[in-house]
C-alpha positions, -999 to +999 in steps of 0.1 A: +082-097+091+107-124+081+100-118+045+108-081+049+141-090+067+150-112+037+143-084+012+167-060+030+194-086+041+219-070+018+213-036+034+218-049+069+252-048+087+268-082+092+299-095+110+330-091+090+315-062+068+335-032+061+318+000+073+324+038+075+318+056+108+305+092+105+302+119+129+296+154+115+321+159+086+345+132+100+347+097+086+366+066+094+368+031+077+365+001+099+356-037+099+330-054+121+347-078+144+334-093+176+348-078+209+372-054+189+372-018+199+378+010+173+391+044+182+371+072+166+375+109+175+396+101+205+370+077+218+370+039+220+338+022+204+326-013+205+309-023+172+292-056+184+257-041+187+256-027+152+252-062+137+217-067+123+208-031+119+203-013+087+231+008+071+228+047+078+215+040+112+225+064+139+238+051+173+244+067+207+277+060+224+268+046+258+291+039+287+320+016+280+319+025+243+289+003+234+265+016+207+228+018+211+203+028+183+192+064+187+155+068+193+136+092+171+121+120+190+092+139+176+096+169+195+127+182+212+111+203+240+144+206+258+158+230+232+126+247+221+129+284+225+100+309+228+118+342+236+139+357+208+153+391+200+149+411+169+184+423+164+220+411+171+238+444+169+239+451+206+253+416+216+290+419+224+311+386+221+334+392+250+335+356+262+317+364+295+281+356+284+284+318+294+284+312+333+293+276+330+330+267+330+347+238+313+350+220+347+312+224+352+305+208+319+330+179+326+313+174+360+278+172+343+292+145+320+307+125+349+272+127+366+257+110+335+236+138+322+224+134+287+236+156+258+202+174+256+203+182+293+238+197+289+227+218+260+197+231+279+221+240+308+242+259+284+212+278+271+199+287+306+233+299+318+239+321+287+231+358+293+229+367+256+209+338+242+174+353+247+185+385+230+196+367+198+173+364+168+156+332+161+180+323+134+210+330+156+194+308+184+190+279+159+227+283+148+238+283+185+218+251+193+231+234+161+267+243+171+263+229+206+247+197+193+275+191+170+300+195+198+283+176+227+261+150+210+278+117+213+264+100+182+278+078+153+263+069+120+272+037+103+274+040+066+279+015+037+312+022+020+307+036-014+329+055-039+316+089-027+319+081+010+355+068+008+365+097-014+351+122+011+368+103+040+403+104+023+398+141+011+388+152+047+415+133+066+444+127+043+441+146+009+478+142+002+475+105-001+449+108-030+466+138-048+439+160-035+414+142-057+379+155-049+349+132-051+332+152-079+364+151-100+364+113-094+328+111-107+338+130-138+367+106-144+344+075-143+320+092-167+347+106-191+364+071-191+331+054-199+336+029-172+309+002-173+305-036-167+321-060-191+349-036-203+387-039-202+402-009-183+438+002-178+445+020-145+476+038-134+471+056-101+489+066-069+459+075-049+460+047-023+437+025-045+408+050-044+405+053-082+409+015-086+382+009-061+358+033-077+364+016-111+358-018-096+326-007-079+312+008-112+321-024-131+303-046-105+327-074-109+323-080-147+350-074-171+388-069-163+408-042-147+445-040-153+464-020-127+498-005-137+518+001-107+553+016-100+577+002-075+578-033-060+541-039-058+506-023-061+491-002-033+454-011-026+446+003+009+416+022-005+403-010-023+402-028+011+379-001+026+352-010+000+349-046+013+344-061-022+333-099-024+358-124-035+347-125-071+354-089-076+391-096-071+391-123-099+387-095-125+418-075-111+451-079-128+484-062-122+514-053-143+546-032-134+549+000-153+587-006-158+579-035-181+556-016-205+584-006-230+597-042-231+561-055-237+556-030-266+590-040-281+582-077-277+613-084-255+595-090-222+613-117-201+588-137-179+612-161-165+613-161-126+646-151-112+655-155-075+674-123-065+687-141-034+705-170-051+739-153-049+733-144-012+723-181-006+757-193-020+776-168+002+757-181+033+765-218+024+802-209+019+804-191+053+786-221+069+813-245+055+840-224+068+824-224+103+823-262+101+860-264+092+874-240+118+862-258+149+877-291+136+912-274+131+911-258+165+903-290+185+927-297+214+933-326+237+918-324+272+902-344+300+873-368+294+849-346+314+859-316+292+854-337+261+820-347+273+810-311+279+823-302+245+803-331+230+771-319+246+777-283+236+784-295+201+752-315+200+732-284+210+749-263+183+742-290+158+704-289+167+704-251+165+721-253+132+697-278+118+667-257+130+682-226+114+688-245+081+651-257+082+639-221+088+660-209+059+648-237+036+612-228+046+618-191+038+634-199+005+605-222-005+581-194+005+600-170-015+601-193-045+563-198-043+558-160-043+581-155-073+563-182-092+530-167-084+543-133-094+556-147-127+523-164-134+504-132-129+529-113-151+524-138-179+486-137-177+484-099-176+509-096-205+486-119-225+457-095-219+478-065-229+493-080-261+460-078-279+460-039-275+423-039-273+416-022-240+384-002-237+395+027-215+424+043-198+424+062-164+455+079-150+457+097-117+492+099-104+516+121-085+541+115-112+544+135-145+518+117-167+532+125-201+554+095-206+529+071-190+501+084-212+520+081-244+531+045-235+498+032-222+476+048-249+490+023-273+471-005-257+437+010-264+415+001-294+404+029-317+375+050-307+381+045-270+382+071-242+410+080-219+412+105-190+442+119-170+440+137-137+466+160-123+468+186-096+486+210-120+475+221-154+511+226-167+517+188-169+484+183-187+491+211-212+524+192-221+504+160-226+479+179-247+506+193-270+523+159-274+490+142-283+483+169-309+518+165-324+517+127-328+480+124-337+458+094-331+434+112-308+404+135-312+381+156-290+409+165-266+396+186-237+414+201-207+389+210-180+389+224-145+363+213-119+346+237-094+324+228-065+306+248-039+282+237-012+250+256-004+231+260+029+194+254+022+173+267+051+141+289+052+151+324+044+187+315+048+198+299+015+232+309+005+266+295-006+288+284+024+316+307+033+343+279+031+348+259-001+375+238-018+400+259-037+404+235-066+396+199-075+425+195-099+424+193-138+413+166-162+425+159-198+402+136-217+399+125-253+392+096-277+416+074-297+413+070-335+430+047-359+459+064-378+469+056-414+507+057-414+510+055-452+518+089-467+498+098-497+516+113-527+513+151-527+491+165-554+490+201-565+456+216-565+440+223-599+441+260-610+409+278-608+391+289-639+385+325-645+350+335-652+345+351-687+319+378-687+298+381-718+301+415-734 
């Protein structure tokens, strides 16, 4: 038994792990911490009891928000139905078929009735249930179970699960990037362990995390970021081990042109140096003004002023110490940022990257034309956009400047199917669009222009008479 537990140790939930909670089609990322409650679907949940169980285990939410493993039941006799109709045409949905009210259901919940018992009460008090067909009855029971069953499934965070979570809850944060489109990006970009990949994305770190997961901690990933710093909220949801972050590098997109031109300045500059000088000058003036405004007075008044002055001096000293500590901390951060900039610039100067992935809310044309210069010949690149017009412009620019082959502009389409006995059909609701992808391969270009030669004239055939 102990050997089996050792074999599946990596598949068991441990304290400090990042997990994803699932109920129906709703997902939420969380981290296992002792005595810390997580709110999920307007309900407080305590995650202490999930430690030691296997991933993908389903738990029931007990009183107080504690989780208990759900016991598998071979037969659910409470919802087995024997009487069924043959036709639904005479059933009228007027809202009066259910005798139980909302208050009655809430009262049953307060009395501690289980979900199966509540569902059975709903079936018994429905005047039209027995007249429905067998398929309609199964659909009714499934719908009520989804509404009243108080269960949670704990999943291991993966690229697909995190993508579905973001697309279901906050699709705008990931530019409406669907998980099937993300899978095509990883395939078209030839992402694999040991490669050097350039990434420019504004999808909350989802694309970056998917690439890191595919590479498995081997190789190097260079994240190009706009603004003051990279956004990696999606990467934190994966819960990667420490050595995965050793392969991750960052470089500001605003310095790409300077790096290509060879004029990149990597010296550390403190933007608050001038502010510091102004603060010191103001402090000196404050020291001079009290001395000029001193007046003669009684000894008691002078002692009070002396004590007040000592208190002000202590506050001033403490304030100076805090300012020095902040300045030192800021200096350390600037030095760390400069060191990372130098290290990443050294990686990019070779211009030997193995792949380029772009998924951004910005217009990708200028970014693509700048970053594609860092790729080696015969290397793939892929660009995602919600709108095909921006990718059409990229396609035209690449065709004009050359250096790329096998350019393809594609649209992804996805539809889910319900697979049940005698009821297999596409679902009525589906995603309208998963965005567009532009992919291609770089090639080496010969910039030397060959001399133009006129084609030799063709010989006329002479027919023998």
